[in-house]
N, C-alpha and C positions, 0 to 999 in steps of 0.2 A: 615280540608280541605281535600275535596277528593281527590283520588290517579288524576284522570281525570283533575282534576282543575290544581295539582299540575304541569302535564307534559305541559300544555296550555299555563300556567307562560312566560312570554317572557323571553330568556335567559338574562344571565347577561349580565350586558355593557361593561366588559373588554372582550367581545367575539371580537367582531371584531377586538377593537384595538391590540389585540392579535394574532388572526389567521388572520385577513386580511393584515397584513404587507407584501403579496405576498412571503412568506420566507414557509416553513415546519420546524416543529420541528422532529427532530430526536432525538431521545434516542438509545444509546446503552446498551447490558445487558450482563451480566455475568451469562450464562443457567447453570444448572445441569438437564440433559435428562437421563428420564428412557428409553431405547431400549432393546429389549431381555433380559429383567431382569438384567442389568447391567447401571449405572451412569456412562453418558457420558459428557464430558466437551462441549457445544455447546454456540455458539457467535450467539445474536440476535439482531434485528433492529428495532425497531418500528417506523415508518413516519407516524407522522400526518400533515394533509393538506388538506385545504378547496379549493374546485373545483367547476366550473359548472358541472351540468349532466342533462343529458336529462331523465326525467322522463318516456316517454313511452318506448323510447329503453333501459332502465337502463345501459347506458354508459355514458362515460365522453364526455361532449358536445365540439363539435370544435369550437362553439360562446358562446360570455358571452351576455346573453339580457335580463335584468332585466324586461322587457315588455313582453316577452313570458314565461307565464304561465308552460310550459311545460320544461324550463330551471329551474332549482333549483340549489341550493346552497346544497352541501353536506360536512361532515366532513369525511376525508377518512382516513383511518388506514392500512397502509401496514406493517405486521408483519411478517418477516423473520426472516427463522433459518438454522442454519447450523451444523453438528455434523457430527463425524466419526465414524462407527461401524467397527473397523477390518480392513480389507483390501479397505472397498467402503465405502461412504460417503451419506449424506443424504442431501438435501438442500428442505425446505420445505417455502412454503409463504401462510400467509392468507390473505385477504384483506375486509374491512369490510367498506359500503359506510351508512353513516347515516344524511339522509336531517338535517339543523338547524332548519326548521320550520315547522309546520304541511302540510302535502301530501295528495292527495288522489287519489284513484286508484278506479275507475270505481263509486260504491255507498259507498265505505268505506272510512272512513279517519284515518289517522294515526298521530299521534303526531310528533314533530320533536323530534331528541333522538330516536326513533322504525327505526330498519334498515331496509334499504330498498334492499340490495343487499350483500351478503356474498358467498366470493369464495375460494376454498382451492385448492391448488397443490402440491403434493408431487415426487421429482423426484430422484431416485437413480438407484442403477445400477440394480435391477431387472425390474423396470420399473418405469411409468406414472401413477400416478393415478389424477383426477380431479372432484371435488364435488361446484357444485354454486346452492345456494339459492338466488330466484328470488320473490319478494314481489307481490300479487296478490290481486283480490278484493277479494279471500277466505281466503288467507293465506299467506303461501309459496310454491314455485314451487321449488321441488329439483330433480337435476340432477345430477348422480353420474357416472363417468365413471372409471372403472377398470380393471387391467390386471388378476384379481384372477377371477376365475371361479365361484366361491360362492357368491362374491359379483356382478360380472357380471355389466351391463349397467343399471341400475335403475332409472326411472322415477316417481315419486311418487307427492303425494298434499300433504303437511302439515298443518294440523290445526295450525293458528296463529292470537293471535289477538294481539292489540296496547299494551297488559300488560305481553306479552310473550319476557321472557329472553333469548336472546342467551349466551351462555357463548364466542363465537367470541368476541360480543359487550361489556363484560364486561369492556374491558381496553378501553373502551370511557366512558360506563354507570360510574363508580366509581369514574371517575374524575370530573363529576357532570358539565362539560361547557355547553353542551345544555339544560339539563332536570335534577329536583331531582329525586333521588333513595329512595323510602321511605321504610322503614323496614317495612316485612311483607312477604307472600308466594306467588308466581309467577307462571305459569307457565313454564316450562324451557328446552332446547334444549341443550346437551354438544357440544363441539368444535368440526367442521368439523376433525380436526388434528386427535383428541382420535380418532371418531370412525375408521377413515380409520388406524392407526397405530397401533391399539388394537383390531379392527375389530367388533366394539359394532355396535350393532343394533340401530338404532335412533329411540327413542320414547318419547315422550312427558313427563316427569317427573313434579313433584313438587318442587320447590326451595324456601328455607326461605333464606331472607337477614335480615342481622344484621349489627349493625356497634357500634362503641365506639370511645370515641377521647382519644388517647394517645401520649406516647413520645418515640420515638426510638433514637440508635445513628446509624447514616450513613451516611460514609463517616468519621469517628471521629468527628464528630460535631450534634448534640443534635439538633431533629427536632422534629416538632409538627405533628403528623398524624392523619387521620381518619383511624382507621384499619376496614376492611371490612369483613366478611365472609359469605360464599352463601356456604348453604349446600344444595345438592340434593342425597336423598339417601346417598350410600359410597362416594361420590362425593364432595370434601370439596373446596374451593376457596378460599384464603387470600390474601387480599391486604392494602398494607400502602401506602397511599396516603398522600403527604406535604397537608396542608391546606392554604397553600400561593397557589395564582394563578402562575401559571397555573395547580398546583394538579398534576404534575407529580407521575406516579407511583413507587416509591422506591424502592418496593421489593413486591414480589407475590410468591405463591404458588399454586400448584394443587394438591391435593391429592386423590388417589382412594382406598379407602380401607385404608388399612396399607403402601399402596407403594405410595410412593413421585416421582407422574410422571415428573413433571417438578417446578424447585426454579429459581426464576431470582433477581439477584440486578442490579440499575441503575448504568453505570459506569460513563457517561459521556451522557451530551443534549447538543445540539447547535440548532441554527437555521438559516436556509442555504436553499437559492434557490438551489438544488441540484442537478434540470433537467440542469443547465448553468454551473455544475461542472464537465465536462465530457471530458476535454482535459490531456494531458500527463503532469504530476506535477501536477494536482489535488486528486492526492493519499495523501498529506499533512493531507486533511481532515480526513482521516480515522483515522490519529495517534491521531488527536486532539479528535475522539471519542474514543479511547481507542480500536480501532481494527486494 
């Protein structure tokens, strides 16, 4: 079966029964993060939720209209990360917006599961940097704003097709809730976070995706998982994803050469309408998430 045919297959029946209940899946992780050549203890929250999206403006839609072809459904991932470096702290946020179904921009058609938009921001005592990718007919429009002179403000067009893997989207792709991720080689871009924190230029690479089935011990329980390995040059990602739906990521690691940049273990997972839980007293849910 061809790669394109695999991606064009309808998403699995459990998708809307799970992701269409009006709640978000909130997963908390204990993280070890490398910064300034030292490991740091970090906390991360991954928030997965479906929402209506304005395709032409590439922003969340104020309305939900199934009859308007410009309003589509996306699976959004907000991945937060916070850690301390000596006297000052870091707060990072990456957002990935992935259409549930096939979508078109101009004359180009992209499969459901292919990212429409990726954005990243870093806030720390030295300053603020942002980087955003927006899908175009030709590929991806990249806009990077930085307080570093050597990086400056950059506006570029990245080559990208329906097969291109974005490391920021691996946290959705390896769960295979939108589309299959067949083993093989793909064009690949590193995470916006890694490029920013480690001042690595963005150039398309070739990544190899491999998977196998395994059994691991997680939170003192034996769990059947899909073990993924994504290799792009010196960069290696590994994920242990539970085989049972909704196929949460139980453990993951990102390594650059001999250096482990980031490693995370799932602490807690809950489904909540978090946008409604903004009253005094709702902090109790943080404790339930192990935060």
